[in-house]
C-alpha positions in Angstrom: 0.0 0.0 0.0 2.9 2.4 0.8 4.3 2.0 -2.7 0.9 2.8 -4.2 0.5 5.9 -2.0 4.0 7.1 -2.8 3.3 6.8 -6.5 0.0 8.7 -6.1 1.9 11.4 -4.1 4.3 11.9 -7.0 1.3 12.4 -9.3 -0.3 14.8 -6.8 2.9 16.9 -6.6 3.2 16.9 -10.4 -0.4 18.2 -10.7 0.5 21.0 -8.2 3.4 22.0 -10.4 1.4 21.9 -13.6 -1.4 24.0 -12.1 1.0 26.7 -11.1 2.4 26.9 -14.6 1.3 30.2 -16.2 0.9 28.5 -19.6 -1.6 26.0 -18.1 -3.6 28.8 -16.4 -4.3 30.4 -19.8 -5.8 27.1 -21.1 -9.0 27.0 -19.0 -10.1 23.5 -20.2 -6.8 22.0 -19.2 -6.7 23.9 -15.9 -10.3 22.6 -15.0 -9.3 19.0 -15.8 -6.1 19.3 -13.8 -8.0 20.9 -10.9 -10.5 18.1 -11.0 -7.8 15.4 -10.8 -6.1 17.4 -8.0 -9.3 17.5 -5.9 -9.9 13.8 -6.4 -6.4 13.0 -5.0 -6.6 15.5 -2.1 -8.5 13.2 0.3 -6.1 10.3 -0.4 -3.1 12.5 0.4 -4.7 13.7 3.6 -5.4 10.1 4.6 -1.8 9.2 3.6 -0.4 11.9 6.0 -2.5 10.4 8.9 -1.4 6.9 7.9 2.3 7.9 8.0 1.8 9.5 11.4 0.2 6.3 12.8 3.0 4.1 11.4 5.6 6.4 13.1 3.7 6.1 16.4 3.7 2.3 16.1 7.4 2.2 15.5 7.9 4.5 18.5 5.7 2.4 20.8 7.6 -0.8 19.6 10.9 0.9 20.4 9.8 1.8 23.9 8.6 -1.8 24.5 11.9 -3.2 23.3 14.2 -0.8 25.1 12.4 0.6 28.1 13.3 -1.0 31.4 10.5 0.6 33.4 7.6 -1.9 33.5 4.9 0.8 33.9 6.2 2.7 30.8 6.3 -0.6 28.8 2.7 -1.4 29.8 1.5 2.1 28.7 3.4 1.6 25.4 1.7 -1.8 24.9 -1.8 -0.2 25.4 -0.9 2.6 23.0 0.4 0.1 20.4 -2.9 -1.8 20.5 -4.8 1.4 19.9 -2.4 2.5 17.0 -2.8 -0.9 15.4 -6.6 -0.7 15.5 -6.4 2.8 14.0 -3.9 1.6 11.3 -6.4 -1.1 10.2 -9.2 1.4 10.1 -7.3 4.0 8.0 -6.0 1.2 5.7 -9.6 0.2 5.0 -10.5 3.8 4.3 -7.6 4.2 1.9 -8.4 0.9 0.1 -11.9 2.3 -0.6 -10.4 5.6 -1.8 -8.0 3.7 -4.2 -10.9 2.0 -6.0 -10.9 3.7 -9.5 -13.9 6.0 -9.9 -16.3 5.3 -12.7 -15.9 8.3 -15.1 -19.7 8.2 -15.8 -20.6 8.8 -12.1 -20.2 12.5 -12.2 -22.6 12.9 -15.2 -26.2 14.0 -15.0 -28.8 11.4 -15.8 -31.8 10.7 -18.0 -34.4 8.6 -16.2 -37.0 6.6 -18.0 -39.9 4.9 -16.2 -42.2 2.6 -18.1 -45.2 0.6 -16.9 -44.8 -3.1 -17.3 -47.0 -6.1 -16.6 -50.2 -5.2 -14.6 -52.2 -2.9 -16.9 -53.6 0.2 -15.1 -52.1 -0.8 -11.8 -48.6 -0.8 -13.4 -49.2 2.7 -14.7 -50.2 3.8 -11.2 -47.1 2.2 -9.8 -44.9 4.0 -12.4 -46.4 7.2 -11.1 -45.6 6.2 -7.6 -41.9 5.6 -8.6 -41.8 9.0 -10.4 -43.0 10.6 -7.1 -40.4 8.6 -5.1 -37.5 9.8 -7.3 -38.8 13.3 -7.4 -38.8 13.4 -3.6 -35.3 11.9 -3.5 -34.0 14.5 -6.0 -35.5 17.2 -3.8 -33.5 16.0 -0.8 -30.3 16.1 -3.0 -31.2 19.5 -4.4 -31.1 18.1 -7.9 -33.1 19.7 -10.7 -35.7 17.6 -12.6 -36.7 18.5 -16.1 -39.7 16.6 -17.6 -39.0 15.5 -21.2 -42.0 13.4 -22.3 -44.8 11.4 -20.8 -47.8 9.3 -21.6 -50.5 9.1 -18.9 -52.2 6.0 -17.8 -56.0 5.7 -18.2 -56.5 5.3 -14.4 -53.7 7.6 -13.3 -49.9 7.4 -13.2 -47.9 7.0 -16.4 -47.5 4.4 -19.1 -44.2 6.1 -19.7 -42.3 9.1 -18.3 -38.9 10.5 -19.2 -37.1 13.2 -17.3 -33.6 14.7 -16.9 -31.9 15.0 -13.5 -29.2 17.6 -13.1 -26.9 18.0 -10.1 -23.9 16.7 -8.3 -22.9 13.1 -8.9 -26.4 12.2 -10.2 -25.6 9.1 -12.3 -23.3 7.7 -9.7 -26.2 7.4 -7.2 -29.2 6.8 -9.4 -27.5 4.1 -11.6 -28.4 1.5 -8.9 -32.1 2.0 -9.7 -32.0 0.5 -13.2 -34.1 -2.6 -13.5 -37.5 -4.1 -12.9 -39.4 -2.8 -9.9 -42.3 -5.0 -8.7 -45.2 -4.0 -6.5 -47.5 -6.3 -4.6 -50.8 -4.7 -3.3 -54.6 -4.6 -3.7 -55.3 -2.5 -6.7 -57.8 0.4 -6.5 -59.9 -1.4 -9.1 -60.0 -4.7 -7.2 -63.3 -5.4 -5.4 -62.4 -8.8 -3.9 -59.4 -7.4 -1.9 -56.9 -9.7 -3.6 -53.2 -8.8 -3.8 -52.0 -8.3 -7.3 -48.4 -8.1 -8.6 -47.5 -5.4 -11.1 -44.2 -4.1 -12.4 -42.5 -1.1 -13.9 -39.1 -0.8 -15.6 -36.6 2.0 -14.6 -33.7 2.9 -16.9 -31.0 5.3 -15.7 -28.8 6.6 -18.5 -25.7 8.8 -18.1 -26.4 12.0 -19.9 -24.2 12.5 -23.0 -22.9 15.9 -24.0 -21.8 17.1 -27.4 -18.3 15.8 -26.8 -19.5 12.3 -26.1 -21.6 11.9 -29.2 -21.6 13.8 -32.5 -24.9 13.7 -34.4 -25.0 14.8 -38.1 -28.0 17.0 -38.8 -28.6 15.0 -42.0 -29.2 11.9 -39.9 -32.1 13.4 -37.9 -35.6 13.8 -39.1 -37.6 16.4 -37.2 -41.4 16.3 -36.9 -43.6 18.7 -35.0 -47.0 18.2 -33.4 -49.4 19.8 -30.9 -48.5 18.9 -27.3 -51.2 17.5 -25.1 -51.7 17.8 -21.4 -53.6 15.9 -18.6 -56.9 14.4 -19.8 -56.0 14.9 -23.4 -56.5 18.6 -23.3 -54.4 20.7 -25.8 -51.7 22.6 -24.0 -51.4 24.9 -26.9 -52.5 25.1 -30.5 -49.0 25.7 -31.9 -46.8 22.9 -33.1 -44.4 23.1 -30.3 -43.9 19.4 -29.5 -40.9 17.7 -31.2 -40.3 14.2 -32.4 -36.8 13.4 -33.6 -35.9 10.2 -35.5 -32.3 9.2 -35.8 -32.3 7.5 -39.2 -29.2 5.3 -39.0 -30.2 3.8 -35.6 -34.0 4.1 -35.8 -34.1 5.7 -32.4 -37.2 8.0 -31.9 -37.3 10.7 -29.2 -40.3 13.0 -28.4 -40.5 16.1 -26.1 -43.6 18.1 -25.4 -42.9 19.5 -21.9 -42.1 23.1 -23.0 -44.3 25.6 -24.8 -41.2 26.6 -26.9 -40.4 24.4 -29.9 -36.7 25.4 -29.6 -36.6 24.3 -25.9 -38.3 21.0 -26.8 -35.8 20.4 -29.6 -32.9 21.0 -27.2 -34.3 18.6 -24.7 -35.1 15.9 -27.3 -31.5 16.2 -28.7 -30.1 15.7 -25.3 -32.1 12.5 -24.8 -31.2 11.3 -28.4 -27.5 11.9 -27.7 -27.9 9.9 -24.4 -29.7 7.0 -26.1 -26.9 6.8 -28.8 -24.2 7.0 -26.1 -26.0 4.3 -24.2 -25.5 1.8 -27.0 -21.7 2.1 -26.3 -22.1 2.4 -22.6 -24.2 -0.9 -22.5 -21.1 -2.8 -23.8 -19.2 -1.5 -20.8 -22.0 -2.5 -18.5 -22.1 -6.0 -20.1 -18.3 -6.4 -19.5 -18.9 -5.5 -15.8 -21.7 -8.1 -15.4 -19.4 -10.8 -16.8 -16.8 -10.1 -14.1 -19.2 -9.7 -11.1 -21.6 -12.1 -9.6 -24.1 -9.5 -8.4 -26.3 -7.4 -10.6 -25.3 -4.2 -8.8 -25.0 -1.4 -11.3 -24.8 -3.6 -14.4 -27.8 -1.9 -15.9 -29.6 -5.1 -16.9 -33.1 -3.8 -17.3 -34.7 -7.3 -17.5 -33.4 -8.1 -13.9 -36.0 -7.9 -11.1 -34.2 -5.7 -8.6 -36.7 -4.7 -6.0 -40.1 -5.6 -4.6 -42.5 -3.2 -2.8 -44.9 -5.3 -0.7 -47.8 -3.2 0.7 -49.5 -5.8 3.0 -46.2 -6.3 4.8 -45.0 -2.6 4.4 -41.8 -4.3 3.0 -39.2 -3.2 0.5 -36.7 -5.9 -0.6 -33.7 -5.4 -2.8 -33.0 -8.8 -4.4 -29.4 -8.0 -5.5 -28.1 -7.8 -1.9 -31.0 -9.5 0.0 -31.8 -6.4 1.9 -35.2 -5.9 3.4 -36.7 -2.8 5.0 -40.1 -2.6 6.8 -40.8 1.0 6.1 -42.4 1.1 2.7 -44.2 4.5 3.1 -41.0 6.2 4.0 -39.1 4.7 1.0 -41.9 5.7 -1.4 -41.7 9.2 0.1 -38.1 9.5 -1.3 -36.0 7.8 1.4 -34.0 5.7 -1.1 -30.6 6.6 0.3 -30.2 3.6 2.7 -30.8 1.2 -0.2 -28.3 3.0 -2.5 -25.7 3.2 0.3 -26.0 -0.6 0.9 -25.7 -1.2 -2.9 -22.6 1.0 -3.1 -21.0 -1.0 -0.2 -21.8 -4.3 -2.0 -20.3 -3.0 -5.3 -17.2 -1.6 -3.6 -16.6 -4.9 -1.8 -16.8 -6.7 -5.2 -14.5 -4.1 -6.8 -12.0 -4.6 -4.0 -12.1 -8.3 -4.6 -11.4 -7.6 -8.3 -8.4 -5.4 -7.4 -7.1 -8.2 -5.1 -7.3 -10.8 -7.9 -5.4 -8.6 -10.4 
């Protein structure tokens, strides 16, 4: 570990030198990139300094135990040594976690797509519940939600809803939500009181920017239509809604949330770029899933990841066999405990990978 940390320290010092170079400071893009790398290494360097201090204390305590003739001093040194060893193990674990390579996608914003699955009207209502849950979660994170497109269910909720989430480290947290979410409850339309099972699919995509994907204007067909609101009412009589078709891939994206055609076009292009980027990103996720036994953050949308059981007020995440008995709280946006547990499981697996390499 010391060799790794010394190598990182050299890189850290080199970044400091580069950032103080006047020629670098005139190139803002390069300076921002260097500053980002520097900030990522800063916590590791701070932990390294603490680690070196603990190692020095251990050596000092061992020296006292070996050389000191006073029994009382030696006993005090032995107690201190035990404390330092415990602290050394704790800081080593922290550093190991810091040394796990960060996923470059984690810092991106995200495009979230929720679609009703099996279960008819009840599945649409559940898709609406999931949208509310993620909206509340985003509020707690102070992330911004931008609605892109939606199709309402006949009894409420959504057959499909797509929205952008903008903020700090959005994809890195939301990516764990990709997959099939299953609900078990008595539907509003059920007169016999029987519990039904319905499902909705959640897809979390890292938002692509213009540097990630280049789209040729000639490859995109643009159609306009009147946007519609709740209950089928016309939001406006102008053709402000946009439908984009990417001819080479056949991907179709619609946006009708804004009254401005230009704003709808910009939002639709953002989603189109993200969908095209996802085709490449999925290859990366497939490689991960081959290496890891768990389905954590592999993006397999056909995998049943979570069950929300109303009669038992239970939420179970099947990837890590975690069960919580506070369903109303989770559906009110308290998703953080589940995400944190999934992060721990993924990090444990990535540590194992590092150990095998």
